[in-house]
Structure formats: structure tokens, C-alpha cells
DSSP file (Angstrom, degrees, kcal/mol; ACC not computed):
  #  RESIDUE AA STRUCTURE BP1 BP2  ACC     N-H-->O    O-->H-N    N-H-->O    O-->H-N    TCO  KAPPA ALPHA  PHI   PSI    X-CA   Y-CA   Z-CA
    1    1 A M              0   0    0      0, 0.0     2,-0.5     0, 0.0    46,-0.2   0.000 360.0 360.0 360.0 131.4   -0.1    0.0    0.0
    2    2 A I  E     -A   46   0A   0     44,-3.4    44,-2.4    46,-0.0     2,-0.4  -0.868 360.0-157.5-100.0 124.2    1.3    3.5   -1.0
    3    3 A T  E     -A   45   0A   0     71,-0.5    71,-2.4    -2,-0.5     2,-0.4  -0.925   8.9-173.6-110.8 137.3    0.5    6.4    1.4
    4    4 A A  E     -AB  44  73A   0     40,-2.7    40,-2.9    -2,-0.4     2,-0.5  -0.974  14.7-149.9-122.5 140.3    0.5   10.0    0.4
    5    5 A I  E     -AB  43  72A   0     67,-3.7    67,-3.0    -2,-0.4     2,-0.6  -0.965  18.5-162.1-116.3 118.8    0.1   12.8    2.8
    6    6 A V  E     -AB  42  71A   0     36,-2.8    36,-2.2    -2,-0.5     2,-0.4  -0.913   7.5-157.0-111.1 115.8   -1.7   15.7    1.1
    7    7 A M  E     -AB  41  70A   0     63,-3.5    63,-2.4    -2,-0.6     2,-0.4  -0.755  19.9-163.6 -89.3 135.2   -1.6   19.3    2.5
    8    8 A I  E     -AB  40  69A   0     32,-2.8    32,-2.0    -2,-0.4    31,-1.5  -0.968  20.7-156.4-129.4 130.3   -4.5   21.3    1.2
    9    9 A D  E     - B   0  68A   0     59,-3.3    58,-3.2    -2,-0.4    59,-1.3  -0.908  28.9-177.1 -93.5 129.7   -5.2   25.0    1.1
   10   10 A A  E     - B   0  66A   0     -2,-0.5     2,-0.4    56,-0.2    56,-0.2  -0.767  37.2 -86.7-121.7 164.8   -9.0   25.5    0.9
   11   11 A A    >   -     0   0    0     54,-1.9     3,-2.6    -2,-0.3     7,-0.2  -0.624  42.3-133.7 -67.5 125.9  -11.3   28.5    0.6
   12   12 A T  G >  S+     0   0    0     -2,-0.4     3,-1.0     1,-0.3    -1,-0.1   0.835 101.7  53.2 -55.2 -38.8  -11.9   29.6    4.2
   13   13 A D  G 3  S+     0   0    0      1,-0.2    -1,-0.3     2,-0.1     4,-0.1   0.425 116.1  40.7 -79.9   4.8  -15.5   29.9    4.0
   14   14 A A  G <> S+     0   0    0     -3,-2.6     4,-2.8    51,-0.1    -1,-0.2   0.163  71.8 120.0-136.2  23.2  -15.9   26.4    2.6
   15   15 A I  H <> S+     0   0    0     -3,-1.0     4,-2.6     1,-0.2     5,-0.2   0.913  79.3  46.8 -59.6 -46.9  -13.4   24.3    4.7
   16   16 A P  H  > S+     0   0    0      0, 0.0     4,-1.9     0, 0.0    -1,-0.2   0.932 116.2  46.2 -67.1 -38.4  -16.0   21.8    6.2
   17   17 A E  H  > S+     0   0    0      2,-0.2     4,-2.2     1,-0.2    -2,-0.2   0.858 113.1  48.5 -61.4 -41.6  -17.6   21.3    2.7
   18   18 A V  H  X S+     0   0    0     -4,-2.8     4,-1.9     2,-0.2    -1,-0.2   0.903 112.2  48.7 -69.7 -39.0  -14.3   20.9    1.0
   19   19 A A  H  X S+     0   0    0     -4,-2.6     4,-2.7    -5,-0.2    -2,-0.2   0.902 111.2  51.0 -62.3 -44.5  -13.1   18.3    3.8
   20   20 A A  H  X S+     0   0    0     -4,-1.9     4,-1.7     1,-0.2    -2,-0.2   0.924 112.8  46.8 -61.9 -50.1  -16.5   16.4    3.4
   21   21 A A  H  < S+     0   0    0     -4,-2.2    -1,-0.2     1,-0.2    -2,-0.2   0.847 112.9  46.4 -60.5 -38.8  -16.1   16.2   -0.3
   22   22 A I  H >< S+     0   0    0     -4,-1.9     3,-2.2     1,-0.2    -1,-0.2   0.918 109.7  56.9 -72.7 -44.5  -12.3   15.1   -0.3
   23   23 A A  H 3< S+     0   0    0     -4,-2.7    -2,-0.2     1,-0.3    -1,-0.2   0.868 103.0  55.3 -59.4 -31.2  -13.3   12.5    2.4
   24   24 A D  T 3< S+     0   0    0     -4,-1.7    -1,-0.3    -5,-0.1    -2,-0.2   0.560  86.6 106.5 -71.8  -6.9  -15.9   11.0    0.0
   25   25 A L  S X  S-     0   0    0     -3,-2.2     3,-1.2    -4,-0.2     2,-0.3  -0.437  80.3-106.1 -85.1 152.9  -13.4   10.4   -2.7
   26   26 A E  T 3  S+     0   0    0      1,-0.3    -1,-0.1    -2,-0.1     3,-0.1  -0.551 107.2  26.1 -71.5 132.5  -12.1    6.9   -3.6
   27   27 A G  T 3  S+     0   0    0     -2,-0.3    18,-2.0     1,-0.2     2,-0.6   0.175  94.0 109.9  96.0 -12.5   -8.4    6.5   -2.4
   28   28 A V  E <   +C   44   0A   0     -3,-1.2    16,-0.2    16,-0.2    -1,-0.2  -0.862  38.2 174.8 -97.4 121.2   -8.8    9.0    0.5
   29   29 A S  E     +     0   0A   0     14,-2.9     2,-0.3    -2,-0.6    -1,-0.2   0.786  65.2   4.4 -89.9 -34.7   -8.8    7.2    3.9
   30   30 A E  E     -C   43   0A   0     13,-1.1    13,-2.2     2,-0.0     2,-0.4  -0.997  52.7-161.4-153.4 150.0   -8.9   10.2    6.2
   31   31 A V  E     -C   42   0A   0     -2,-0.3     2,-0.4    11,-0.2    11,-0.3  -0.983  13.2-169.5-136.5 128.3   -9.1   14.1    6.1
   32   32 A Y  E     -C   41   0A   0      9,-2.7     9,-2.4    -2,-0.4     2,-0.4  -0.937  17.5-140.5-114.4 134.3   -8.1   16.3    9.1
   33   33 A S  E     -C   40   0A   0     -2,-0.4     2,-0.3     7,-0.2     7,-0.2  -0.813  36.0-172.0 -89.8 146.2   -8.8   20.1    9.5
   34   34 A T        -     0   0    0      5,-2.7     2,-0.3    -2,-0.4    -2,-0.0  -0.921  28.1-124.5-139.6 155.8   -5.7   21.5   11.0
   35   35 A A  S    S+     0   0    0     -2,-0.3     2,-0.3     2,-0.0     3,-0.2  -0.732  74.7  48.2 -89.7 147.5   -4.3   24.7   12.6
   36   36 A G  S    S-     0   0    0     -2,-0.3    -2,-0.1     1,-0.2     0, 0.0  -0.895 111.9 -22.2 123.3-152.4   -1.1   26.0   11.0
   37   37 A E  S    S+     0   0    0     -2,-0.3     2,-0.3   -28,-0.0    -1,-0.2   0.742 122.2  50.1 -76.6 -20.8   -0.1   26.7    7.5
   38   38 A V        -     0   0    0     -3,-0.2   -29,-0.2     1,-0.1    -4,-0.1  -0.853  66.8-146.7-117.0 152.1   -2.5   24.4    5.7
   39   39 A D  S    S+     0   0    0    -31,-1.5    -5,-2.7    -2,-0.3     2,-0.3   0.889  79.9  15.6 -80.4 -44.9   -6.3   24.1    6.2
   40   40 A L  E     -AC   8  33A   0    -32,-2.0   -32,-2.8    -7,-0.2     2,-0.4  -0.928  57.7-154.3-136.8 149.8   -6.8   20.3    5.6
   41   41 A I  E     -AC   7  32A   0     -9,-2.4    -9,-2.7    -2,-0.3     2,-0.4  -0.973  14.3-164.7-128.9 122.4   -4.6   17.2    5.5
   42   42 A A  E     -AC   6  31A   0    -36,-2.2   -36,-2.8    -2,-0.4     2,-0.7  -0.872  10.8-147.7-105.5 128.2   -5.7   14.2    3.5
   43   43 A I  E     -AC   5  30A   0    -13,-2.2   -14,-2.9    -2,-0.4   -13,-1.1  -0.874  17.3-165.4-101.6 118.4   -4.3   10.7    3.8
   44   44 A V  E     -AC   4  28A   0    -40,-2.9   -40,-2.7    -2,-0.7     2,-0.5  -0.908   5.8-173.3-107.7 131.3   -4.4    8.9    0.4
   45   45 A R  E     +A    3   0A   0    -18,-2.0     2,-0.3    -2,-0.5   -42,-0.2  -0.980  13.5 160.9-125.9 117.1   -3.9    5.2    0.3
   46   46 A V  E     -A    2   0A   0    -44,-2.4   -44,-3.4    -2,-0.5     3,-0.1  -0.868  40.6-132.2-135.3 165.2   -3.6    3.4   -3.0
   47   47 A R  S    S+     0   0    0     -2,-0.3     2,-0.4   -46,-0.2    -1,-0.1   0.829  91.1  42.3 -88.3 -32.4   -2.2    0.0   -4.2
   48   48 A E  S >> S-     0   0    0      1,-0.1     3,-1.8   -46,-0.1     4,-0.6  -0.948  76.2-129.7-127.6 139.4   -0.2    1.4   -7.2
   49   49 A F  H >> S+     0   0    0     -2,-0.4     3,-1.6     1,-0.3     4,-0.6   0.867 107.2  63.2 -53.7 -41.9    2.1    4.4   -7.5
   50   50 A E  H 3> S+     0   0    0      1,-0.3     4,-1.0     2,-0.2     3,-0.3   0.784  93.8  64.1 -58.3 -27.0    0.2    5.5  -10.7
   51   51 A H  H <> S+     0   0    0     -3,-1.8     4,-2.5     1,-0.2    -1,-0.3   0.735  83.0  73.9 -68.6 -22.7   -3.0    5.9   -8.7
   52   52 A I  H <X S+     0   0    0     -3,-1.6     4,-2.9    -4,-0.6     5,-0.4   0.967  97.2  48.5 -56.8 -53.4   -1.6    8.7   -6.7
   53   53 A A  H  X>S+     0   0    0     -4,-0.6     5,-2.1    -3,-0.3     4,-1.1   0.901 110.4  53.1 -52.6 -46.0   -1.9   11.1   -9.7
   54   54 A E  H  <5S+     0   0    0     -4,-1.0     5,-0.4     3,-0.2    -1,-0.2   0.923 113.7  40.3 -59.8 -43.2   -5.4    9.9  -10.3
   55   55 A V  H  X>S+     0   0    0     -4,-2.5     5,-3.1     3,-0.2     4,-0.9   0.947 127.2  30.4 -75.7 -48.0   -6.6   10.5   -6.8
   56   56 A I  H  <>S+     0   0    0     -4,-2.9     5,-3.0    -5,-0.2     6,-0.2   0.983 132.5  28.2 -82.3 -53.2   -4.8   13.9   -6.1
   57   57 A A  T  <5S+     0   0    0     -4,-1.1    -3,-0.2    -5,-0.4    -2,-0.1   0.903 130.7  41.2 -72.5 -36.7   -4.6   15.6   -9.6
   58   58 A G  T  4<S+     0   0    0     -5,-2.1    -3,-0.2     3,-0.1    -1,-0.2   0.823 134.5   8.5 -79.3 -28.5   -7.7   13.9  -10.9
   59   59 A R  T >X5S+     0   0    0     -4,-0.9     3,-1.3    -5,-0.4     4,-0.6   0.774 125.0  44.0-115.4 -63.7   -9.9   14.1   -7.9
   60   60 A I  G >4<S+     0   0    0     -5,-3.1     3,-1.5     1,-0.3    -3,-0.2   0.908 112.9  50.8 -59.3 -45.1   -8.8   16.2   -5.0
   61   61 A N  G 34<S+     0   0    0     -5,-3.0    -1,-0.3     1,-0.3    -4,-0.1   0.690 108.1  56.0 -66.3 -15.5   -7.5   19.2   -7.0
   62   62 A K  G <4 S+     0   0    0     -3,-1.3    -1,-0.3    -6,-0.2    -2,-0.2   0.499  77.6 111.6 -95.5  -3.9  -10.8   19.3   -8.8
   63   63 A V  S X< S-     0   0    0     -3,-1.5     3,-2.6    -4,-0.6   -45,-0.1  -0.501  81.4-107.8 -68.5 126.2  -12.9   19.6   -5.7
   64   64 A P  T 3  S+     0   0    0      0, 0.0     3,-0.1     0, 0.0   -43,-0.1  -0.280 106.8  31.0 -52.4 139.8  -14.5   23.1   -5.6
   65   65 A G  T 3  S+     0   0    0      1,-0.3   -54,-1.9    -4,-0.1     2,-0.5   0.189  82.4 125.4  93.8 -14.6  -12.8   25.2   -2.9
   66   66 A V  E <   +B   10   0A   0     -3,-2.6    -1,-0.3   -56,-0.2   -56,-0.2  -0.656  29.4 174.0 -76.9 125.8   -9.3   23.5   -3.2
   67   67 A L  E     -     0   0A   0    -58,-3.2     2,-0.3    -2,-0.5   -57,-0.2   0.766  61.0 -11.7-106.2 -28.7   -6.9   26.3   -3.8
   68   68 A E  E     -B    9   0A   0    -59,-1.3   -59,-3.3     2,-0.0    -1,-0.4  -0.962  55.9-157.6-169.2 150.2   -3.5   24.4   -3.6
   69   69 A T  E     -B    8   0A   0     -2,-0.3     2,-0.3   -61,-0.2   -61,-0.2  -0.971   4.0-166.3-135.2 151.3   -2.1   21.1   -2.6
   70   70 A E  E     -B    7   0A   0    -63,-2.4   -63,-3.5    -2,-0.3     2,-0.4  -0.990  18.9-153.7-134.9 134.5    1.4   19.9   -1.6
   71   71 A T  E     -B    6   0A   0     -2,-0.3     2,-0.4   -65,-0.2   -65,-0.2  -0.875  10.8-170.3-118.5 137.2    2.0   16.0   -1.5
   72   72 A H  E     -B    5   0A   0    -67,-3.0   -67,-3.7    -2,-0.4     2,-0.5  -0.985  16.6-141.3-124.7 139.5    4.4   13.9    0.5
   73   73 A I  E     -B    4   0A   0     -2,-0.4     2,-0.3   -69,-0.2   -69,-0.2  -0.898  17.1-133.9-101.5 125.6    5.0   10.3   -0.2
   74   74 A A        -     0   0    0    -71,-2.4   -71,-0.5    -2,-0.5     3,-0.1  -0.601  18.3-174.0 -78.6 132.7    5.4    8.2    2.9
   75   75 A F  S    S-     0   0    0      1,-0.3     2,-0.3    -2,-0.3    -1,-0.1   0.834  72.6  -1.3 -89.9 -43.2    8.4    5.6    2.8
   76   76 A R        -     0   0    0      2,-0.0     2,-0.5   -73,-0.0    -1,-0.3  -0.974  64.9-128.7-145.1 156.9    7.5    3.9    6.2
   77   77 A A        -     0   0    0     -2,-0.3     2,-0.4    -3,-0.1    -3,-0.0  -0.947  19.5-174.2-114.3 134.4    5.1    4.1    8.9
   78   78 A Y        +     0   0    0     -2,-0.5     2,-0.4     4,-0.0     3,-0.1  -0.982   8.5 176.3-121.9 139.4    6.0    4.3   12.6
   79   79 A S     >  -     0   0    0     -2,-0.4     4,-2.1     1,-0.1     5,-0.2  -1.000  35.9-141.2-146.2 134.5    3.4    4.1   15.2
   80   80 A R  H  > S+     0   0    0     -2,-0.4     4,-2.6     1,-0.2     5,-0.2   0.831 108.8  54.9 -58.1 -36.9    3.6    4.1   19.0
   81   81 A H  H  > S+     0   0    0      1,-0.2     4,-1.7     2,-0.2    -1,-0.2   0.915 109.3  45.4 -70.3 -41.9    0.7    1.7   18.9
   82   82 A D  H  > S+     0   0    0      2,-0.2     4,-1.8     1,-0.2    -2,-0.2   0.863 112.9  49.4 -71.1 -32.3    2.6   -0.7   16.7
   83   83 A L  H  X S+     0   0    0     -4,-2.1     4,-2.4     2,-0.2     5,-0.2   0.932 110.7  52.7 -69.9 -42.9    5.9   -0.5   18.7
   84   84 A D  H  X S+     0   0    0     -4,-2.6     4,-0.8     1,-0.2    -1,-0.2   0.886 110.7  46.8 -55.1 -40.4    3.9   -1.1   21.9
   85   85 A A  H  < S+     0   0    0     -4,-1.7     4,-0.3     2,-0.2    -1,-0.2   0.834 110.2  51.4 -70.6 -36.0    2.4   -4.2   20.4
   86   86 A A  H >< S+     0   0    0     -4,-1.8     3,-0.8     1,-0.2    -2,-0.2   0.903 112.9  45.7 -70.7 -41.5    5.7   -5.6   19.1
   87   87 A F  H 3< S+     0   0    0     -4,-2.4    -1,-0.2     1,-0.2    -2,-0.2   0.629 108.6  57.2 -78.6 -11.7    7.4   -5.2   22.6
   88   88 A S  T >< S+     0   0    0     -4,-0.8     3,-2.2    -5,-0.2    -1,-0.2   0.451  73.6 126.6 -97.4  -0.8    4.4   -6.7   24.5
   89   89 A I  T <  S+     0   0    0     -3,-0.8     3,-0.1    -4,-0.3    -3,-0.0  -0.354  80.1  12.9 -63.3 131.5    4.4  -10.0   22.6
   90   90 A G  T 3  S+     0   0    0      1,-0.3     2,-0.4    -2,-0.1    -1,-0.3   0.301 101.9 112.2  90.2 -11.7    4.5  -12.9   25.0
   91   91 A F    <   -     0   0    0     -3,-2.2    -1,-0.3     2,-0.0     2,-0.2  -0.853  66.6-129.8-104.7 130.9    3.8  -10.8   27.9
   92   92 A D    >   -     0   0    0     -2,-0.4     3,-1.2     1,-0.1    -3,-0.0  -0.563  16.0-136.4 -76.9 140.3    0.5  -11.2   29.9
   93   93 A S  T 3  S+     0   0    0      1,-0.2    -1,-0.1    -2,-0.2    -2,-0.0   0.692  99.1  66.4 -74.3 -15.9   -1.1   -7.7   30.4
   94   94 A A  T 3         0   0    0      1,-0.2    -1,-0.2     0, 0.0    -2,-0.0   0.580 360.0 360.0 -82.1  -7.8   -1.9   -8.5   34.1
   95   95 A D    <         0   0    0     -3,-1.2    -1,-0.2     0, 0.0    -2,-0.1   0.575 360.0 360.0 -77.2 360.0    1.7   -8.6   34.9
């Protein structure tokens, strides 16, 4: 699975609507409204690299209210949840 993190600048008066429209797109797994330099962050997950362009350029960028996007491709995922699970293998949680 290929994961792309898409930073999205949206029209200020339409952020909730833009977020909902993006969340409904095939290939988008999550959308977060954020404080800071960007309005929204979308997580795109696809099986093939070629599909990233279809989702971002072909769908996200065409949502009314999307002003600009910046995309980052993830190499690996690190998660506290995954690390805790790996180190707790073989240990009873009652200990």
C-alpha cells in the first residue's frame, strides 16, 4: 500500500464542505482539519504508485474550494501503537 500525505489550502468559507467532499473520494482514507499553514490534511492510500496522480490531480484538485495542494509520499510508517504491540508479545497484560 502506498500512502501519500496531502496538505491542502482551501477556501476559508468552505473548509467543512471541502473536507467532506475530499473524504468521500475513492482513495482518500482520512481528512483532518488543522491549525497552521494548511487548512486540511488528507491521507491517500492506493495500491499502485500510478493511482496517486489519479486521486490527487484527478480528484482532490478538482474539488471546488481546493486552492492548492502539496503532496508527500510516505516511505515507512512508525506508530507508538505498533511499537507497543511488538514489545508486548509474549507478556501477559496482568503482569
